[in-house]
C-alpha positions as MATLAB code, in Angstrom:
seq = 'MFTKILIANRGEIAVRIMKTCKRLGIQTVAVYSEVDSRSLHVQQADEACCIGQARATESYLVMDRLIDAALSTRCQAIHPGYGFLSENAAFCDMLTQAGLVFIGPPASAITRLGDKIASKELAVKAGVSVVPGHIGVLKHADEAVAIAETIGFPVLLKPAAGGGGKGMRIVANPADMKPAFTACQEETRKAFADNQIFIERFIEDPRHIEMQILADRYGHVIHLGERECSIQRRYQKIIEETPSVAVDEPLRQKMGQMACSLAKEAGYTNAGTVEFIMDQDRNVYFLEMNTRLQVEHPVTEMVTGLDLVEYQLKIAYGEPLALRQEDVGFRGHSIEARICAEDPARNFLPAIGMITRYAEPKGRNVRVDSGIEAGRLVNMYYDSLLAKVISWGETREDARKSLVDALNGYHIEGVVTNVDFAGQIVNHPEFVNGNLTTGFISQHFDGDRMKVPPQPEHLRMMAATATLLYHARQNSIRDSLKPMTTAVGGVSRPKIWYEYMVKAEDDIFSLRLQGNLETGNWTVWVDESQYQIITPDFEFYRRRIRLSINGQKRMFRLQFGGNQFTRAAFCGITRLFEIYTPREWKLAQFMPKVKKQIIDHILECPMPGMVVDVLVKVGDRVYRGQELVIVESMKMESGVASPCDGEVAEILAEKGQPVDTGNVLIRFKP';
ca = [
     -10.134  -94.496  -79.324;
      -8.840  -94.163  -82.874;
     -11.480  -93.585  -85.500;
      -9.412  -94.629  -88.521;
      -6.217  -96.626  -88.977;
      -4.131  -97.924  -91.868;
      -3.050 -101.571  -91.883;
       0.433 -101.840  -93.388;
       0.125 -105.502  -94.265;
      -1.751 -108.010  -96.389;
      -3.315 -111.471  -96.244;
      -4.821 -113.117  -93.214;
      -3.340 -110.772  -90.593;
      -4.776 -107.706  -92.336;
      -8.199 -109.374  -92.411;
      -7.807 -110.395  -88.761;
      -7.052 -106.821  -87.644;
     -10.013 -105.509  -89.636;
     -12.410 -107.801  -87.755;
     -11.527 -106.210  -84.424;
     -11.614 -102.717  -85.906;
     -15.099 -103.272  -87.321;
     -16.325 -104.521  -83.950;
     -14.907 -101.394  -82.289;
     -16.262  -99.033  -84.967;
     -12.809  -98.110  -86.298;
     -12.512  -97.496  -90.032;
      -9.684  -99.281  -91.841;
      -7.532  -98.434  -94.842;
      -5.846 -101.296  -96.691;
      -2.721 -101.019  -98.791;
      -1.961 -103.297 -101.702;
       0.546 -103.968 -104.453;
      -0.508 -104.294 -108.070;
      -0.792 -108.086 -107.828;
      -2.907 -107.807 -104.655;
      -5.564 -105.505 -106.121;
      -8.301 -108.155 -105.852;
      -7.190 -109.639 -102.543;
      -9.569 -110.308  -99.676;
      -8.037 -107.701  -97.363;
      -8.615 -105.030 -100.021;
     -12.271 -106.001 -100.345;
     -12.934 -105.961  -96.626;
     -11.347 -102.590  -95.852;
     -13.310  -99.346  -95.855;
     -10.719  -97.804  -98.183;
      -7.692  -99.072 -100.087;
      -4.557  -97.520 -101.582;
      -2.204  -99.000 -104.164;
       1.383  -98.550 -102.994;
       3.440 -100.040 -105.808;
       4.488 -103.061 -107.775;
       4.563 -106.718 -106.786;
       7.907 -106.935 -105.029;
       7.720 -106.077 -101.348;
      10.712 -103.772 -101.752;
       8.611 -101.756 -104.197;
       5.392 -101.718 -102.159;
       4.891 -103.069  -98.620;
       8.410 -102.102  -97.521;
       8.377  -98.571  -98.948;
       7.913  -96.486  -95.801;
       7.229  -93.143  -97.498;
       4.360  -94.568  -99.523;
       2.740  -96.118  -96.469;
       2.961  -92.855  -94.548;
       1.644  -90.861  -97.517;
      -1.285  -93.277  -97.821;
      -2.083  -92.884  -94.114;
      -1.921  -89.090  -94.219;
      -3.904  -88.769  -97.457;
      -6.722  -90.914  -96.023;
      -6.674  -89.037  -92.676;
      -5.637  -92.017  -90.582;
      -4.459  -91.522  -87.013;
      -2.340  -94.645  -86.685;
      -0.766  -97.551  -88.540;
      -0.955 -101.194  -87.503;
       2.000 -103.105  -88.999;
       0.692 -106.644  -88.406;
       3.632 -109.064  -88.454;
       6.484 -109.342  -90.946;
       7.280 -106.505  -93.370;
       7.908 -103.352  -91.236;
       6.414 -104.607  -87.968;
       9.805 -104.659  -86.203;
      11.457 -101.748  -88.000;
      12.514  -98.983  -85.614;
      13.158  -96.502  -88.425;
       9.573  -96.892  -89.628;
       8.303  -96.344  -86.093;
      10.362  -93.109  -85.846;
       9.122  -91.898  -89.228;
       5.497  -92.380  -88.147;
       6.072  -90.383  -84.986;
       7.678  -87.563  -86.959;
       4.715  -87.575  -89.361;
       2.255  -87.229  -86.472;
       1.012  -90.823  -86.694;
       0.843  -93.488  -84.001;
       2.668  -96.775  -84.431;
       0.489  -99.547  -82.998;
       3.327 -101.370  -81.314;
       6.286 -100.709  -79.033;
       8.483  -97.587  -79.135;
      11.398  -97.463  -81.560;
      13.912  -97.645  -78.714;
      12.520 -100.995  -77.539;
      12.429 -102.368  -81.087;
      16.070 -101.393  -81.552;
      17.268 -102.919  -78.294;
      15.270 -106.139  -78.621;
      15.556 -106.483  -82.388;
      19.313 -106.858  -82.140;
      19.732 -110.393  -80.840;
      23.100 -109.594  -79.258;
      21.801 -106.493  -77.469;
      18.696 -108.366  -76.376;
      20.808 -111.124  -74.790;
      22.748 -108.480  -72.889;
      19.452 -106.946  -71.796;
      18.128 -110.347  -70.719;
      21.195 -110.975  -68.559;
      20.713 -107.564  -66.949;
      17.036 -108.392  -66.272;
      17.988 -111.656  -64.592;
      16.749 -113.873  -67.423;
      18.716 -117.051  -68.170;
      20.286 -117.175  -71.659;
      21.802 -119.897  -73.852;
      25.553 -120.288  -73.249;
      27.518 -118.623  -76.023;
      29.426 -115.540  -77.109;
      27.616 -112.227  -76.714;
      29.163 -110.238  -79.538;
      29.407 -109.951  -83.321;
      31.585 -112.511  -85.077;
      34.255 -111.034  -87.334;
      35.183 -114.111  -89.358;
      34.851 -117.900  -89.513;
      38.125 -118.567  -87.697;
      36.881 -116.620  -84.690;
      33.660 -118.644  -84.774;
      35.652 -121.895  -84.751;
      37.710 -120.748  -81.760;
      34.586 -119.815  -79.764;
      32.813 -123.021  -80.773;
      35.698 -125.109  -79.495;
      35.382 -123.286  -76.170;
      31.625 -123.707  -75.694;
      31.479 -127.056  -77.514;
      30.028 -128.281  -80.802;
      27.382 -128.321  -82.175;
      26.831 -124.574  -82.307;
      24.245 -122.314  -83.902;
      25.066 -119.289  -86.058;
      22.328 -116.667  -85.816;
      21.708 -113.226  -87.338;
      21.859 -110.326  -84.924;
      18.922 -108.758  -86.770;
      15.589 -110.318  -87.715;
      14.215 -113.727  -86.908;
      11.907 -116.396  -88.266;
      14.783 -118.815  -88.803;
      16.286 -116.896  -91.702;
      20.081 -117.008  -91.815;
      20.435 -119.616  -89.072;
      22.913 -122.472  -89.517;
      23.794 -125.437  -87.286;
      27.506 -126.265  -87.378;
      28.583 -129.678  -86.109;
      32.362 -129.500  -86.655;
      35.132 -127.027  -87.560;
      35.260 -128.125  -91.208;
      31.674 -126.990  -91.783;
      32.154 -123.557  -90.220;
      33.456 -121.532  -93.175;
      30.702 -122.420  -95.718;
      28.033 -122.104  -93.012;
      29.421 -118.743  -91.892;
      29.405 -117.414  -95.475;
      25.892 -118.695  -96.189;
      24.591 -117.292  -92.898;
      26.054 -113.843  -93.596;
      24.721 -113.748  -97.152;
      21.175 -114.834  -96.280;
      21.136 -112.425  -93.337;
      22.245 -109.559  -95.566;
      19.485 -110.263  -98.067;
      16.788 -110.801  -95.471;
      17.608 -107.983  -93.043;
      20.097 -105.699  -94.864;
      22.598 -106.587  -92.145;
      25.295 -109.276  -92.078;
      26.135 -109.346  -88.367;
      25.906 -112.795  -86.828;
      26.673 -114.315  -83.441;
      27.171 -117.788  -82.027;
      25.702 -119.833  -79.215;
      25.606 -123.450  -78.144;
      23.069 -125.500  -80.040;
      20.567 -127.036  -77.630;
      19.601 -130.386  -79.140;
      15.945 -131.404  -79.303;
      14.580 -128.571  -77.159;
      11.008 -127.441  -76.762;
      10.181 -123.965  -78.056;
       7.958 -122.170  -75.539;
       7.028 -118.499  -75.538;
       5.260 -116.106  -73.182;
       2.728 -113.532  -74.346;
       2.932 -110.190  -72.552;
       0.970 -106.931  -72.553;
       2.517 -103.673  -71.333;
       1.042 -100.179  -71.174;
       2.766  -96.792  -71.019;
       2.397  -96.553  -67.272;
       4.654  -99.404  -66.192;
       2.008 -102.132  -65.959;
       3.159 -105.441  -67.489;
       1.270 -108.742  -67.381;
       1.678 -112.107  -69.067;
      -1.064 -114.157  -70.702;
       0.515 -117.565  -70.308;
       2.673 -119.641  -72.581;
       2.396 -121.093  -76.068;
       4.268 -124.183  -77.194;
       5.635 -123.829  -80.735;
       7.963 -126.816  -80.942;
       6.587 -128.287  -84.182;
       8.672 -126.506  -86.824;
      10.215 -126.921  -90.243;
      13.116 -124.739  -91.356;
      12.748 -122.911  -88.017;
       9.229 -121.895  -89.080;
       6.387 -122.908  -86.777;
       3.591 -125.151  -88.071;
       1.597 -126.189  -84.984;
       1.183 -124.055  -81.849;
      -0.780 -124.690  -78.681;
      -1.530 -123.437  -75.214;
      -1.035 -124.440  -72.487;
       2.134 -126.518  -72.907;
       2.048 -129.996  -71.420;
       5.658 -129.406  -70.285;
       4.886 -126.328  -68.192;
       3.444 -126.628  -64.703;
       2.158 -123.698  -62.657;
       5.451 -122.896  -60.816;
       7.375 -122.863  -64.105;
       4.649 -120.787  -65.752;
       4.967 -118.171  -63.027;
       8.764 -118.204  -63.295;
       8.715 -117.767  -67.082;
       6.020 -115.104  -66.807;
       8.112 -113.137  -64.306;
      11.184 -113.374  -66.556;
       9.185 -112.182  -69.558;
       7.706 -109.246  -67.659;
      11.114 -108.306  -66.191;
      12.657 -108.208  -69.652;
       9.816 -106.053  -70.991;
      10.231 -103.582  -68.116;
      14.011 -103.474  -68.556;
      13.564 -102.683  -72.267;
      10.915  -99.994  -71.697;
       8.493 -102.082  -73.725;
       4.844 -101.226  -74.393;
       2.041 -102.968  -76.316;
       1.792 -106.705  -77.110;
       4.994 -108.715  -77.306;
       6.290 -112.246  -77.043;
       9.327 -113.506  -75.158;
      10.593 -116.773  -76.628;
      12.410 -119.470  -74.661;
      13.833 -122.891  -75.388;
      13.550 -125.699  -72.863;
      16.161 -128.463  -72.711;
      15.564 -132.098  -71.776;
      16.040 -131.235  -68.090;
      13.325 -128.536  -68.257;
      15.828 -125.679  -67.982;
      14.585 -122.658  -69.913;
      16.763 -120.158  -71.780;
      15.874 -116.829  -73.358;
      15.847 -117.007  -77.141;
      14.542 -113.650  -78.382;
      11.706 -111.189  -77.990;
       9.346 -110.553  -80.872;
       8.236 -106.930  -80.735;
       4.956 -107.439  -82.548;
       1.786 -109.482  -82.656;
       2.634 -113.148  -83.238;
       1.102 -115.308  -85.955;
      -0.024 -117.747  -83.259;
      -1.761 -115.171  -81.030;
      -5.247 -116.728  -81.598;
      -4.560 -119.699  -79.303;
      -3.982 -117.279  -76.427;
      -7.217 -115.488  -77.313;
      -9.114 -118.791  -77.307;
      -8.096 -119.755  -73.753;
      -8.184 -116.267  -72.178;
     -11.201 -114.814  -73.994;
      -9.172 -111.653  -74.693;
      -8.823 -109.876  -78.043;
      -5.116 -109.035  -78.337;
      -5.633 -106.663  -81.255;
      -8.136 -104.707  -79.171;
      -5.576 -104.383  -76.383;
      -2.947 -103.298  -78.905;
      -5.243 -100.509  -80.088;
      -6.134  -99.391  -76.564;
      -2.525  -99.326  -75.373;
      -1.369  -97.460  -78.492;
      -4.143  -94.909  -77.910;
      -2.759  -94.298  -74.430;
      -5.236  -96.188  -72.293;
      -3.878  -97.928  -69.175;
      -4.195 -101.690  -68.915;
      -7.509 -102.494  -67.285;
      -6.261 -106.001  -66.483;
      -4.179 -107.026  -63.505;
      -2.239 -110.282  -63.497;
      -4.722 -111.887  -61.121;
      -7.569 -110.975  -63.515;
      -6.159 -113.185  -66.282;
      -7.919 -116.542  -66.394;
      -7.179 -119.589  -68.535;
      -9.836 -122.023  -69.675;
      -9.346 -125.141  -71.735;
      -6.799 -125.858  -74.414;
      -6.250 -124.439  -77.900;
      -4.217 -125.669  -80.876;
      -3.428 -123.873  -84.130;
      -2.267 -125.197  -87.503;
      -0.693 -122.866  -90.040;
      -1.869 -123.504  -93.585;
       0.845 -122.645  -96.103;
       1.238 -122.797  -99.873;
       4.065 -125.300  -99.875;
       4.723 -128.882 -100.899;
       5.797 -131.124  -97.997;
       6.659 -133.888 -100.492;
       9.314 -131.619 -102.003;
      10.958 -130.480  -98.797;
       8.349 -127.747  -98.217;
       9.192 -125.847 -101.383;
       6.834 -122.902 -101.995;
       3.860 -123.426 -104.300;
       1.889 -120.955 -106.380;
      -1.349 -121.125 -108.334;
      -4.938 -119.990 -108.623;
      -7.275 -121.156 -105.871;
     -10.021 -122.836 -107.889;
     -12.086 -124.286 -105.022;
     -12.189 -123.162 -101.427;
     -14.219 -124.298  -98.430;
     -13.385 -123.531  -94.803;
     -14.215 -125.830  -91.905;
     -16.920 -124.743  -89.508;
     -17.646 -125.648  -85.926;
     -18.516 -124.211  -82.533;
     -14.965 -124.611  -81.273;
     -13.181 -123.910  -84.560;
     -11.864 -120.588  -85.833;
     -10.289 -119.883  -89.219;
      -8.191 -116.773  -89.824;
      -7.830 -116.633  -93.591;
      -6.737 -114.178  -96.253;
      -7.846 -116.193  -99.269;
     -10.928 -117.263 -101.189;
     -11.743 -119.003 -104.465;
     -10.393 -117.141 -107.473;
      -7.382 -115.679 -105.685;
      -3.868 -116.081 -107.052;
      -1.114 -117.248 -104.718;
       2.071 -115.708 -106.091;
       5.778 -116.020 -105.391;
       6.366 -112.548 -103.984;
       5.177 -112.947 -100.399;
       5.147 -115.333  -97.464;
       3.556 -118.743  -98.030;
       1.106 -118.450  -95.098;
      -2.486 -118.578  -96.354;
      -4.563 -119.165  -93.248;
      -4.655 -120.538  -89.714;
      -7.043 -123.122  -88.269;
      -7.545 -122.811  -84.522;
      -9.459 -125.204  -82.274;
     -10.501 -125.099  -78.631;
     -11.517 -127.798  -76.165;
     -11.974 -128.353  -72.460;
      -8.966 -130.698  -72.639;
      -6.003 -131.016  -75.004;
      -7.521 -134.137  -76.529;
     -10.834 -132.342  -77.138;
      -8.973 -129.518  -78.880;
      -6.897 -131.979  -80.898;
      -9.949 -133.888  -82.117;
     -11.659 -130.627  -83.098;
      -8.581 -129.613  -85.083;
      -8.388 -133.020  -86.773;
     -12.016 -132.724  -87.871;
     -11.464 -129.151  -89.062;
      -8.406 -130.102  -91.139;
     -10.319 -133.042  -92.613;
     -12.877 -130.551  -93.899;
     -10.547 -127.779  -95.076;
     -10.605 -127.878  -98.864;
      -8.190 -125.805 -100.947;
      -7.816 -126.706 -104.597;
      -5.595 -125.173 -107.263;
      -2.472 -124.749 -105.161;
      -0.509 -127.309 -103.142;
      -0.785 -126.781  -99.370;
       0.327 -128.458  -96.149;
      -3.230 -129.119  -94.892;
      -2.803 -132.884  -94.871;
       0.739 -132.702  -93.511;
      -0.612 -130.723  -90.554;
      -3.297 -133.400  -90.238;
      -0.635 -136.090  -90.012;
       1.198 -134.193  -87.274;
      -1.811 -133.843  -84.986;
      -2.680 -137.535  -85.554;
       0.848 -138.773  -84.823;
       1.011 -140.895  -81.635;
       3.887 -138.805  -80.241;
       1.896 -135.593  -80.720;
      -1.123 -137.193  -79.083;
       1.081 -138.024  -76.088;
       2.558 -134.514  -75.981;
       6.134 -135.627  -76.693;
       7.255 -132.580  -78.655;
      10.623 -131.113  -79.633;
      11.827 -128.809  -82.385;
      13.184 -131.936  -84.086;
       9.737 -133.550  -84.196;
       9.414 -133.525  -87.997;
      12.895 -134.838  -88.750;
      12.484 -137.527  -86.086;
       9.029 -138.750  -87.047;
       8.636 -137.980  -90.760;
      10.300 -139.166  -93.914;
       9.520 -136.464  -96.434;
       5.780 -135.857  -96.307;
       4.939 -139.227  -94.698;
       5.002 -140.397  -91.090;
       7.632 -143.022  -90.364;
       5.019 -145.061  -88.511;
       2.301 -146.596  -90.713;
      -1.127 -144.936  -90.698;
      -3.841 -146.430  -88.538;
      -5.464 -149.391  -90.403;
      -8.859 -148.235  -89.135;
      -8.439 -144.900  -90.905;
      -7.465 -146.605  -94.162;
     -10.457 -148.951  -93.958;
     -12.856 -146.049  -93.431;
     -11.295 -144.210  -96.367;
     -11.660 -147.299  -98.562;
     -15.321 -147.662  -97.564;
     -16.057 -144.000  -98.287;
     -14.295 -144.004 -101.663;
     -16.102 -147.196 -102.659;
     -19.518 -145.866 -101.666;
     -18.888 -142.779 -103.793;
     -17.797 -144.935 -106.737;
     -20.806 -147.238 -106.307;
     -23.194 -144.263 -106.239;
     -21.649 -142.839 -109.421;
     -21.890 -146.155 -111.234;
     -25.509 -146.521 -110.120;
     -26.310 -143.016 -111.428;
     -24.773 -143.899 -114.787;
     -26.899 -147.053 -115.008;
     -30.031 -145.117 -114.072;
     -29.335 -142.542 -116.775;
     -29.274 -145.323 -119.389;
     -32.542 -146.992 -118.335;
     -34.702 -145.141 -120.922;
     -32.511 -146.707 -123.616;
     -32.952 -150.306 -122.432;
     -35.267 -152.664 -124.280;
     -38.620 -153.564 -122.784;
     -38.331 -157.089 -124.203;
     -36.544 -159.921 -122.455;
     -35.507 -160.616 -118.895;
     -35.363 -158.077 -116.087;
     -32.180 -157.695 -114.040;
     -32.793 -158.030 -110.353;
     -31.019 -155.828 -107.841;
     -28.201 -157.505 -105.953;
     -28.298 -158.086 -102.227;
     -24.534 -157.596 -101.998;
     -22.144 -155.521 -104.066;
     -18.554 -156.676 -104.000;
     -15.440 -154.665 -104.806;
     -11.678 -154.987 -104.576;
      -9.896 -151.779 -103.586;
      -6.198 -150.972 -103.920;
      -4.425 -148.023 -102.296;
      -0.674 -148.121 -102.871;
       0.434 -151.373 -101.195;
      -2.829 -151.925  -99.300;
      -5.551 -154.137 -100.791;
      -9.055 -154.352  -99.338;
     -12.006 -156.635 -100.039;
     -15.336 -154.812  -99.656;
     -18.985 -155.834  -99.534;
     -21.782 -153.270  -99.563;
     -25.383 -153.806  -98.514;
     -27.918 -150.981  -98.566;
     -29.534 -148.546 -100.943;
     -29.024 -144.985 -102.047;
     -32.557 -143.842 -101.226;
     -32.305 -144.412  -97.473;
     -28.548 -143.809  -97.271;
     -28.190 -146.669  -94.775;
     -25.343 -149.058  -95.532;
     -23.634 -152.020  -93.986;
     -20.086 -152.195  -95.283;
     -17.566 -154.953  -94.694;
     -13.933 -153.978  -95.247;
     -12.067 -157.273  -95.003;
     -13.331 -158.588  -91.652;
     -14.365 -155.208  -90.188;
     -18.029 -154.197  -90.304;
     -19.254 -150.598  -90.442;
     -22.725 -149.091  -90.231;
     -22.618 -146.035  -92.463;
     -25.230 -143.356  -93.096;
     -24.624 -141.260  -96.193;
     -26.179 -137.943  -97.255;
     -27.561 -137.417 -100.748;
     -24.589 -137.684 -103.066;
     -23.755 -134.468 -104.892;
     -20.874 -135.424 -107.132;
     -19.638 -131.897 -107.735;
     -18.746 -131.562 -104.052;
     -15.295 -132.418 -102.724;
     -16.274 -132.975  -99.081;
     -18.584 -135.517  -97.541;
     -19.622 -136.042  -93.932;
     -20.685 -139.573  -93.033;
     -21.923 -141.231  -89.894;
     -19.712 -144.286  -89.328;
     -20.733 -146.491  -86.433;
     -22.520 -143.524  -84.905;
     -19.640 -141.034  -85.217;
     -19.514 -138.124  -87.667;
     -16.512 -138.266  -90.006;
     -15.462 -135.731  -92.636;
     -13.597 -136.796  -95.780;
     -12.274 -134.965  -98.819;
     -12.748 -136.864 -102.061;
     -11.965 -136.221 -105.698;
     -13.107 -138.541 -108.467;
     -10.237 -139.163 -110.857;
     -12.075 -140.935 -113.654;
     -12.765 -144.652 -114.238;
     -11.798 -146.591 -111.107;
      -9.771 -143.858 -109.418;
     -10.786 -141.749 -106.417;
      -8.400 -139.656 -104.337;
      -9.283 -139.387 -100.647;
      -7.916 -137.450  -97.668;
      -8.666 -138.144  -94.010;
      -6.715 -137.549  -90.781;
      -3.701 -136.396  -92.780;
      -3.641 -139.570  -94.898;
      -3.934 -139.082  -98.657;
      -4.359 -142.045 -100.961;
      -5.430 -142.757 -104.524;
      -7.954 -145.610 -104.366;
      -8.400 -147.959 -107.315;
     -11.809 -149.623 -107.175;
     -12.616 -152.775 -109.160;
     -15.364 -155.336 -109.408;
     -14.095 -158.883 -108.710;
     -14.003 -159.619 -112.461;
     -12.116 -156.380 -113.218;
      -9.672 -157.184 -110.427;
      -8.799 -160.540 -111.980;
      -8.174 -158.908 -115.362;
      -6.229 -155.987 -113.832;
      -3.423 -158.359 -112.880;
      -2.592 -158.716 -116.587;
      -2.368 -154.987 -117.250;
       1.150 -153.553 -117.805;
       2.656 -151.736 -114.846;
       3.317 -148.012 -115.085;
       7.027 -147.349 -115.389;
       8.389 -144.199 -113.828;
      10.742 -142.475 -116.226;
      13.699 -140.768 -114.574;
      15.477 -138.060 -116.529;
      18.800 -137.279 -114.890;
      20.660 -135.373 -117.627;
      18.841 -132.115 -116.886;
      18.344 -129.986 -113.782;
      14.748 -128.756 -113.478;
      13.585 -125.918 -111.275;
      11.508 -127.416 -108.429;
       9.553 -124.218 -107.688;
       8.688 -120.789 -109.067;
      11.013 -117.973 -108.095;
      14.021 -115.881 -109.012;
      17.530 -117.179 -109.719;
      19.823 -115.683 -107.081;
      23.040 -117.372 -108.121;
      24.483 -120.024 -110.449;
      27.283 -121.859 -108.661;
      28.858 -123.681 -111.625;
      30.041 -123.015 -115.169;
      30.072 -125.020 -118.395;
      32.592 -127.844 -118.211;
      32.475 -128.201 -114.414;
      32.321 -131.708 -113.000;
      29.436 -132.002 -110.513;
      28.192 -134.674 -108.164;
      24.768 -135.929 -107.198;
      23.355 -133.765 -104.382;
      25.679 -130.823 -105.040;
      23.893 -127.449 -105.017;
      24.186 -125.870 -108.459;
      21.634 -123.041 -108.509;
      20.158 -120.872 -105.735;
      16.514 -119.869 -106.218;
      14.613 -117.364 -104.073;
      10.863 -117.792 -103.589;
       8.488 -116.466 -100.931;
      11.369 -114.756  -99.101;
      13.352 -117.999  -98.722;
      16.465 -119.099 -100.615;
      16.765 -122.762 -101.629;
      19.585 -124.623 -103.321;
      18.720 -126.784 -106.332;
      20.869 -129.911 -106.219;
      22.262 -131.961 -109.083;
      20.260 -135.142 -109.810;
      23.362 -136.985 -111.018;
      27.119 -137.155 -111.312;
      28.210 -135.554 -114.555;
      29.632 -132.656 -116.492;
      27.792 -129.369 -117.112;
      27.073 -129.052 -120.830;
      24.795 -126.000 -120.896;
      23.562 -123.399 -118.411;
      20.102 -122.053 -119.233;
      19.614 -119.826 -116.165;
      21.280 -116.629 -115.088;
      21.262 -114.446 -112.001;
      18.083 -112.358 -111.718;
      16.088 -114.547 -114.104;
      12.507 -115.448 -113.100;
      11.853 -119.194 -113.344;
       8.858 -121.484 -112.999;
       8.433 -125.056 -111.815;
       9.804 -127.451 -114.414;
      12.012 -124.948 -116.232;
      15.323 -126.522 -117.272;
      18.180 -124.727 -115.521;
      21.170 -126.847 -116.532;
      21.849 -129.638 -119.030;
      24.489 -132.287 -118.439;
      26.464 -134.275 -120.951;
      24.677 -137.578 -121.515;
];
């Protein structure tokens, strides 16, 4: 086995690989850019080498520097993780020439499978069903229109190189083809240094299901079952699980055979994933093969008990697969949620910031793969993925409940994340029932909120918890003032009941509390619903609290906002609770309402990033919703749309300019 390897990656995947290496007694060398010098993966490695400046093109993508770092630290191999150079055949060849081992497939397999057109041809040759379309590079938009009219609209434009949803465009009619074709080519060129695209029929509302395979150098190929990855936004997965409720044993065997046949046809070795889409009639079509370790590999590990990184290392070292297909067993169900620095309320725009508080969930059936900790800066230069929360259960519902509880207790402060959005997904009735498609989010969410109202029971429990916290704080304040009270006069007697009115957006609750802080035993009425609640000792600096409500443990995240305000999060629901005594509630009706001021004569930058292009000039007439500026952040390009109809008076941004959230990009004539 290797004694020392370099990990050519960062963040949670670098930390994940190190865990297996430490267990196997393999030393690890981390690489880092200047902005990553204090990152968790650097701390946990045995050695670390700085490889350049913040931009990936000046550090993590510079092949010569990675190879020099490996040779200077006497490493035998390089593990690429995922992203960056993990599917770069040239990098694989350079390692071989330098006498290093690439922990992954051979360059020839990466080349054949990395080109989506070549991989479709290979799939057809291997007897794998593919999506109807044109197998070939498109020359221009007119050709794309002609092919689309043959196979039928809507169609999907896809880059021949790369993946992850970058450069993909759905085209519904001929009129939309030219702008979509241009945008697809440009984004593909920037993401993969290649502008070749192809076309295929767009399968509406499919499931996205993939097969994990392992292949050694001696012709042995096995599959480790499927993963369902249908819950996506911008073609990026958010929730993954195994097994899929849509796959029965005969279909699993069929998909496994197709995946293994494709791997053999391509001369593939190491861990890989063959992705399929399933239509409404349960027909499956080859999508692509990812020639690397997948982000979602932990769910497979949870149900098989296998360490995929360990098998990657063994295969790369030249060991034959010790597993036969019949040796692979599956137990239980596992679900994973990706935790990203992004704002679901703003169309998943990337977010940056310093992580000021951090607490991971814990549990016997919960695993967290994380690359962050308190005090770490989330910057705009790299992917938004921060961590993954993985649960396991004997049944899908057991795994789902474990994940819900884990997300309830996952506290990240200082940067906006999708923790609560993921919580909403796994609590949605359609997810609970297993009715999944790649259009799940657009079908069931309006922005960052579910289209169906949250469960009233969840809101009542949140109101009770927020009120108990407020009551305890008020009681502590009164106790702190007791030494200042006069010893003359009457003595106030403790109340039997404490009454409050609680408002959360449009919901209003009437609460009565009976109990005391010393025992922590409370009877709480929320409207007509009664709850028996046991509280721990209140520690007001904490942001998480676990209560027993009617005999069941419940985890909440709470943040006191001053005066009557407490923000709470539970089961994906986030609300700001306003808590009043009955007298305060009567008076509150006379308070002036907060008016939201809308400024529409300026265009503000919605996220940190770099200006890629300015699409207008001074004097241009623009319309509400028209994209005026393109901003790149965390490897994704986003158009910033005009907030109004008007005329451009001043342009304050230029191509190549770094911008932050709130910066004014364009002013309009009032």
